[in-house]
Every structure is written in C-alpha cells, then in structure tokens.
C-alpha positions as CSV (number, residue, x, y, z in Angstrom):
1,M,47.5,92.9,-107.9
2,S,48.6,89.5,-106.9
3,D,49.5,89.5,-102.9
4,A,51.6,86.2,-103.5
5,N,54.8,86.1,-101.4
6,R,57.6,88.7,-103.0
7,E,59.9,88.8,-100.9
8,D,62.3,92.0,-102.1
9,P,66.0,90.3,-101.3
10,A,66.6,94.6,-99.8
11,D,63.9,94.0,-97.5
12,S,65.1,90.5,-96.2
13,Q,66.4,91.6,-91.9
14,G,70.4,90.6,-91.1
15,K,71.6,88.9,-94.3
16,I,72.2,87.5,-97.7
17,I,69.2,85.2,-99.1
18,V,71.9,82.8,-100.7
19,F,73.1,82.3,-98.0
20,G,69.7,81.0,-96.4
21,S,69.8,81.3,-92.2
22,K,72.9,82.9,-91.7
23,Q,73.0,86.1,-90.3
24,I,75.4,88.2,-92.3
25,R,75.4,91.7,-91.0
26,R,75.4,94.8,-93.6
27,Q,74.4,98.6,-94.4
28,W,72.9,100.7,-97.2
29,V,75.6,102.6,-98.6
30,D,75.7,105.3,-101.6
31,G,72.6,103.7,-102.8
32,A,74.4,99.7,-102.3
33,W,74.7,96.9,-99.5
34,F,77.4,96.5,-98.5
35,F,78.1,93.2,-96.3
36,S,80.8,92.0,-93.4
37,V,83.7,89.9,-95.2
38,I,84.0,88.4,-91.7
39,D,80.2,86.6,-91.3
40,I,80.6,85.6,-94.8
41,I,83.2,83.5,-94.1
42,A,82.0,82.6,-91.6
43,A,78.8,80.5,-93.1
44,L,80.4,79.6,-96.0
45,T,84.0,77.7,-93.9
46,D,84.1,75.9,-90.4
47,S,86.6,78.8,-89.0
48,A,86.9,79.0,-85.2
49,S,88.6,82.2,-86.1
50,P,87.1,84.2,-89.4
51,T,89.0,87.2,-88.6
52,K,92.1,85.3,-88.1
53,Y,90.4,83.2,-91.7
54,W,90.2,86.8,-93.2
55,T,93.8,88.0,-92.6
56,A,95.2,84.4,-93.7
57,M,93.3,84.6,-96.8
58,K,94.4,87.7,-98.2
59,Q,98.3,86.6,-97.7
60,R,97.1,83.7,-99.7
61,E,95.8,85.6,-102.4
62,Q,98.8,87.7,-102.7
63,T,100.7,85.8,-103.1
64,S,99.2,83.6,-105.5
65,S,97.0,85.9,-107.9
66,G,98.7,89.6,-106.9
67,I,95.5,90.5,-106.3
68,Q,95.0,93.0,-102.4
69,L,91.5,92.3,-101.5
70,S,91.1,94.5,-99.2
71,T,91.3,96.8,-102.4
72,L,88.1,96.3,-102.6
73,C,86.5,96.6,-99.0
74,R,85.0,99.7,-97.1
75,Q,85.3,100.4,-93.6
76,L,81.7,100.1,-91.9
77,K,80.9,100.6,-88.2
78,L,78.5,97.5,-87.8
79,S,76.9,96.4,-84.8
80,S,78.4,93.5,-83.0
81,A,77.8,91.2,-79.9
82,D,78.6,92.8,-77.2
83,G,76.0,95.5,-79.0
84,K,78.6,98.2,-80.1
85,S,79.9,99.5,-83.2
86,Y,82.7,98.3,-84.7
87,K,84.8,99.3,-87.9
88,T,84.5,96.0,-90.3
89,D,85.6,95.7,-93.4
90,C,82.7,95.8,-96.8
91,V,81.9,94.5,-99.9
92,N,79.4,95.4,-102.1
93,T,77.9,92.2,-103.8
94,E,80.1,92.0,-106.8
95,A,82.9,92.0,-104.6
96,A,81.1,90.0,-102.0
97,F,81.5,87.4,-105.3
98,R,85.2,87.9,-105.8
99,V,85.8,87.0,-101.5
100,I,83.0,84.1,-102.6
101,Q,85.8,82.5,-105.5
102,S,88.9,82.9,-102.8
103,I,87.5,80.9,-99.7
104,P,88.6,77.2,-100.3
105,S,86.0,75.8,-98.9
106,P,84.0,72.7,-99.6
107,K,80.8,75.4,-98.2
108,A,81.4,77.5,-100.7
109,E,81.6,75.2,-104.0
110,P,77.6,75.7,-104.6
111,F,78.4,79.4,-105.0
112,K,81.4,78.9,-106.9
113,R,79.4,77.2,-109.8
114,W,76.6,79.3,-109.4
115,L,78.6,81.9,-111.0
116,A,80.6,79.6,-113.3
117,E,76.6,79.1,-114.3
118,V,75.4,82.8,-114.3
119,G,79.1,83.5,-116.6
120,Y,78.1,81.2,-118.6
121,Q,74.3,81.9,-119.3
122,R,75.5,85.7,-119.9
123,V,77.7,85.2,-123.0
124,Q,75.2,83.0,-124.8
125,E,72.9,85.9,-124.3
126,I,75.6,88.0,-125.5
127,E,75.4,85.7,-128.4
128,N,71.9,85.3,-128.5
129,P,69.9,88.8,-126.9
130,E,66.9,86.2,-126.9
131,L,67.7,84.3,-124.8
132,A,67.8,87.5,-121.9
133,Q,64.4,88.2,-122.2
134,Q,63.5,84.3,-122.0
135,R,65.6,84.8,-118.5
136,A,63.9,88.3,-117.6
137,R,61.2,86.7,-118.6
138,A,61.2,83.2,-116.4
139,I,62.4,85.6,-113.1
140,Y,59.3,87.5,-113.4
141,K,56.9,84.9,-113.6
142,A,58.5,83.4,-111.1
143,K,57.5,85.9,-108.7
144,G,54.3,85.5,-109.5
145,Y,53.5,88.5,-112.1
146,P,50.9,88.7,-114.2
147,D,52.2,87.3,-118.1
148,A,50.2,90.3,-119.3
149,W,52.3,92.4,-117.0
150,I,55.8,91.0,-117.6
151,E,55.4,91.9,-121.3
152,K,54.7,95.4,-120.8
153,R,57.6,95.1,-118.0
154,L,60.2,93.7,-120.6
155,R,58.5,96.0,-124.0
156,S,59.9,98.5,-120.9
157,I,63.0,97.5,-120.3
158,A,64.3,97.4,-124.3
159,I,62.6,101.1,-125.4
160,R,64.4,102.3,-122.2
161,D,68.1,100.6,-123.7
162,E,66.9,102.5,-127.1
163,L,66.8,106.0,-125.4
164,T,69.5,104.8,-123.8
165,G,71.6,104.5,-125.7
166,E,70.8,107.1,-127.4
167,W,71.9,109.1,-124.9
168,K,75.5,107.7,-124.6
169,N,75.9,108.7,-128.5
170,R,74.7,112.3,-128.1
171,G,77.4,113.1,-125.1
172,V,75.7,111.5,-122.0
173,A,78.2,109.7,-120.7
174,D,77.7,110.3,-116.3
175,Q,74.7,107.9,-114.5
176,K,73.9,111.2,-112.1
177,D,72.6,113.0,-116.1
178,Y,70.8,109.5,-117.0
179,A,69.2,110.0,-113.5
180,I,68.4,113.1,-113.8
181,L,67.0,112.8,-117.4
182,T,64.5,109.7,-116.3
183,A,63.5,111.7,-113.7
184,E,61.9,114.9,-115.9
185,I,60.6,112.3,-118.0
186,A,58.9,111.3,-115.8
187,R,58.1,114.9,-114.3
188,A,56.2,115.9,-116.9
189,T,55.0,112.0,-117.5
190,F,53.4,111.0,-114.3
191,G,52.9,115.0,-112.8
192,V,55.3,113.4,-109.5
193,T,58.9,113.0,-109.1
194,P,60.9,109.2,-109.5
195,A,60.9,109.5,-105.2
196,E,57.3,110.9,-105.1
197,H,55.9,107.7,-106.8
198,K,57.9,105.4,-105.1
199,N,56.5,106.9,-102.2
200,I,53.1,107.7,-102.8
201,K,53.5,103.3,-103.5
202,G,55.6,102.6,-100.2
203,L,58.4,101.2,-101.8
204,A,62.6,102.0,-99.9
205,R,64.7,100.0,-102.6
206,Q,62.5,98.3,-104.7
207,N,63.1,99.1,-108.3
208,L,59.8,101.6,-109.1
209,R,59.4,99.5,-112.7
210,D,59.3,95.9,-111.0
211,H,56.1,98.0,-108.8
212,M,53.8,99.7,-111.8
213,T,50.2,99.2,-112.7
214,D,49.9,98.6,-116.4
215,L,49.0,102.3,-117.2
216,E,52.2,103.1,-115.5
217,L,54.1,101.2,-117.1
218,L,52.2,102.6,-121.2
219,F,52.4,105.6,-119.7
220,S,56.3,105.7,-118.7
221,M,57.1,103.4,-122.6
222,L,55.0,106.3,-124.8
223,G,57.0,109.3,-122.7
224,E,60.5,107.5,-122.6
225,A,59.5,106.7,-126.6
226,A,58.5,110.0,-127.6
227,T,61.8,111.2,-126.1
228,T,63.5,109.0,-128.2
229,E,62.2,110.3,-131.2
230,I,62.5,114.3,-130.4
231,T,65.5,113.7,-129.6
232,R,66.7,111.5,-132.8
233,H,64.1,114.2,-134.6
234,R,66.5,117.3,-133.0
235,D,69.9,115.8,-133.4
236,A,70.1,117.3,-129.5
237,Q,73.3,116.9,-128.6
238,G,74.8,116.7,-125.3
239,F,72.9,117.6,-122.2
240,G,71.2,120.4,-122.4
241,E,69.7,119.3,-125.2
242,N,68.4,116.3,-124.1
243,R,67.6,117.2,-121.0
244,Q,64.9,119.6,-123.3
245,A,63.7,116.9,-125.1
246,A,63.0,114.8,-121.8
247,V,60.8,117.5,-121.4
248,E,58.8,118.4,-124.3
249,G,59.1,113.8,-124.7
250,G,57.3,113.0,-121.7
251,T,54.6,116.3,-121.1
252,V,53.8,114.2,-124.7
253,A,53.3,111.3,-122.3
254,G,51.5,114.0,-120.0
255,N,49.3,115.4,-121.7
256,A,47.5,111.7,-122.9
257,R,47.5,110.8,-118.7
258,R,45.5,114.1,-118.2
259,E,43.4,113.8,-121.1
260,L,42.6,109.6,-119.8
261,E,42.1,111.1,-116.1
262,E,39.8,113.3,-117.1
263,K,37.4,111.0,-120.1
264,S,37.7,108.0,-116.9
265,G,37.8,109.8,-112.9
266,K,40.6,107.8,-112.3
267,R,44.5,109.1,-111.3
268,V,47.1,107.0,-113.2
269,V,49.5,107.0,-110.1
270,T,48.5,104.9,-107.5
271,G,49.8,103.6,-104.9
272,A,49.0,99.9,-105.5
273,N,52.1,97.7,-105.7
274,F,53.9,94.2,-106.3
275,L,54.8,94.7,-101.9
276,P,53.4,91.2,-99.6
277,A,49.5,92.5,-98.5
278,A,51.1,93.4,-94.8
279,R,52.6,96.5,-96.5
280,R,51.0,98.1,-98.5
281,P,51.2,101.6,-97.8
282,R,48.8,104.6,-97.6
283,L,47.7,106.2,-100.3
284,G,50.4,109.2,-100.6
285,P,50.1,112.8,-102.4
286,K,47.7,113.6,-105.1
287,A,49.9,113.8,-108.6
288,S,49.0,116.4,-110.4
C-alpha cells in the first residue's frame, strides 16, 4: 500500500490539527478525545487570561441564550506548565465546536464559517444522499487511497448501513450490542476479533476498515451481506436471534476465506495498512 503522508488526527501529539501549531492539551477517555477549553480559548483569542475569559464567556452565554456551557464539560487532570496535573474543563469534539461558536473573536470566525458550511453540506446530503458518497470519495482520494480501494470501501459502508438498519428495525438498539454483533461477524469471518485484527496491523485508534486490504474489505462485506440475508430469512428479532445470525453470516465468509487461503497459500488477514512506513508494525498473531 502507498506510504503517502496520511496522518490521522489521533496521531498528532498535543494539538488539534485544525488549530495548526497551537498546542491543545487533550486526553483520551471512554473512546473519545477530550480537549482543554482553556487551550482552545488561548488559541482563538488574544486574551491575556484565558481562564478569566472562560468564566466571563460562560456568564455571557447563560445570560444571552440560557445555555450553561459548563454542562458540556468534563473535568480531567491535565499536565500544566509547572509539571503538575490539575483538574481542567475539557470538552469532546462536538462540544468543542459549540464552545468555538460562543467565542466573539476574529480568530474564531474562520471556524464558525467552516461549521456553517459543513452544516449546509449535511442538509444537502440529506436531500441528495449521493453527495455524501461523493464527499467520502473525495476525502479518501485526498488521503491518497487508490481508486479501486475507494470504491470497495464505499460499497462496504453501504452494506454496513443496510445491516445496521436491519438490526435497528429488529429490536437491537444499544450501541454496545451493535459492537458485539459486529465482533461476532468479524471473528467468524477472519478468525480474530476486531481488536486482534487492529493489533496485527499495528493500529491504535485508527478505523480498522480504513486500513484493510482489498481482500479484507471483500470478506468483511461478504460476512455482513450474508448476515443481512440470514437475518431477513429468519426474521430474526432481538439481540439473541440476531447474534446467531451474525455468527452464521460471518461463518459463510470465514469458510470462503479459509478455502481461498488453502488454494492461494496466502493469509487474508495481514499486517498491511495505510500507516506511514516509519510506523509500520511487525506482523501480529496468526489468524485461525
């Protein structure tokens, strides 16, 4: 795979990429990044005291809109300039954009305009879903992914959406249940769990499917498409029945994978990924 420079936002150290060289302290908690509000304010204003600015901003927002910005925050211990750690107001990505909207500073205006543009694009995509695919294709293209791979990845997204739609309509609502069902399909398809698969590829918080090879994507699609068909045929309802369908759908793909490996003499699950060469991992444990 290409070694083009594709830095994941989660790989940058101590900053949000969109803030350029400004250092934004952050911490990974419960599967999401949380960013220091004070650092965001320091990056987007000329305030000599970002802490006082934040206090005044919260008061102003509550008076003008009735919204308490503090409810968007989570206090986390972050290292300070003196080397010690202090509890600091932090926000996830969505809340960070909401905080930016409340900053009356010229430096914040480009981000506000960008948010407005993104919102407009989403409205357009709701009216014309094809635009969403075009946008996703352009993003992958800009990252340097091959055209043939991009088409498979977009198709895999459509198949995944169809499957999760079935789960939702059949009484599976909890995101944790979605994760369990997905893991069942993956384990039956590849012989490893998604976590083990990511480890083989040397991934941390990157999206596993964005680092799959063509064959891995194809077998992933087969497992999920087969699960959808079995789910519909069985009229599976609730978590238990859908879990059984997930295992059986993944097994269909797993059997095909093993037959291909036997005839080709090559493993389908490999350490190949789209990480820069300097961060390429050693090959992990063998899939069964």
